N, C-alpha and C positions, 0 to 999 in steps of 0.2 A: 505493498499499499503506499512505498513511499511515490511522492510527487519530483520526479527531480528539479524541476523549475526552483523550489521551497522548500526542497528538503524537507516537509512534511511527513512523519513516521506516526502511524497510529498501533498504541500497545495497549496491552491490559494491563489493569490497575496494578502497581506496585507500591506495597506501603512508606517509599519513602516520595509517593507523590500524592498524598493523603493531604497535607497542608494545600499543595494549589489546588486540590477537590471545592476546599471550602473558600480558598482566596478566591478562584476564578469565580463560582457563582455569585458567591457575595458580592464582587466588585458589579457583575450586572445586574443582578437584584436590587440592590440599593440602588441601581442608575433609573431605574423605572416604577419601582417598589418600594416596597418594606420588608423586612423579614420577616417571616411568619414561623409559629413553632414548629410546625413541619419541615421547613429548612432547615432550621438549627441541629432538630433530628438525627435528618441525615446527613446533614454537613460534619457535623461534631463524630457521628460514629459509623462511617461508611461502610465498616467491615461489617457490624452489629446487625445494622436496616439492611444493609444491599447484602453484601456478598455472603456473608453466611446464610442468606433466607433464598440464594440461590440464583441472585441479582448480578450483574455485571457491570464492571466501570472500566473505559477507554481513558485513553490520553492521548490526543496530537500532540507531539513533541516539535518545537522545530528550531532545528538547530541545536537539539538535547534538552531543549527547555519546554517544559508543561506550559503550554499556550491554550489548551483548549479543553475539554472534558465532557464526558456526557455519560447516564447509567441508565442499563435496563435493570425497573426495579420487580422483581416478581409481584405480581399482583393475582393472580391464579392458578391453583393446580389443576382443576381439571373446569373447561380446557383450557390448556398453558397458556398465560397471558403475561404478559410484561408492559409494565408503562415506561415509555421512553423519558426519561428524567432530568434535569440536573443540565441542559446543555447551555454552555457558556464557549466563549472565546474571546480570549484577550483581547482589549479592542487596539492594541496593537499589531495584532494579529488576523486581524479582521480583511475580509478577501480577498485570500486565499484560497476558499471555497474547504477551510476548515470544518464548518459545521457540517457542511453534505459529506465529507468525509468521516466524520464521525457517526452522523445518521446514519451511511449506509454501511459503514462498519457491524454497527450494532442491528441494525433489521436484518444482517446476515449472520449475528453470533444470533439474533432470537430463529432463524430458520434453523441453523443448525442445533439449536436446540428445542427442534420439534414444536414450537408454540406454533398456536394458532392464530393469536393476532398479537400485535402490538398497540398502545393507544397511547395517547398526549394530553396534555393540560396545557395550555396557553393564555397569550392574550392577545385581542384584536390590536393593541396597539402595534404589537411585533411584525410588523408587515412582512418584513422578509426571510423571518423565523417561517412563517405561515406560508411563504412561499417556496420554501427550502422545506418543508415537510409534506406539502403537494408533489413536489417537485420527485420525493421520494416515495409517492404512490399512496399518502395519505387521507382520505376521505373525513370530511367535516360530519361532525354525527350529533346527538340530542346531549345538551348538559346536563349528566345526572353525578349527583354527589361528588363534586370538585372538590379538592383535595383541600386549596388555597384558595381566599379570599380574592383574589386577584384573578382569578380562571373566567374566562366568557366565552372559550372557545377550546371545547376538546374535536380529539380528531381517534381515527382509527386506520390499521394496516390491516386488510385482512390476509393472511400468510396462507391459506386453505386453498384458495385456487390460484 
């Protein structure tokens, strides 16, 4: 998954990047919204609340530095589904298709894990993010039980077809 033009490499979670997971997400969330209890729970304890429960976290490295991240949070065992969550790209690395590379890597990981669907929650002010999710194949769905106050858009990707 290397892109020789800007040397972006997508890797799986490693403990050395735990702080980057929190820092990258806090940076973008605070730019548009306020941090909520659910944010702190996942960002302070990614191993416990994401990895140990069967989820997955990826990082985008640019010249060895973590400049982007995204997680698959297991939502349901039967049928297996994940939430695409906590996607963040450092402002200094935006415009390098890192969000797409991360999103695509996690959709492929969900397929590898034999998930039936991946869903996400976002906000309508994040137009570039919504366009990215649409490009990845996500479709808009009705909002049900949003995990955050800021959610006004839910999307889903059916992996069974």
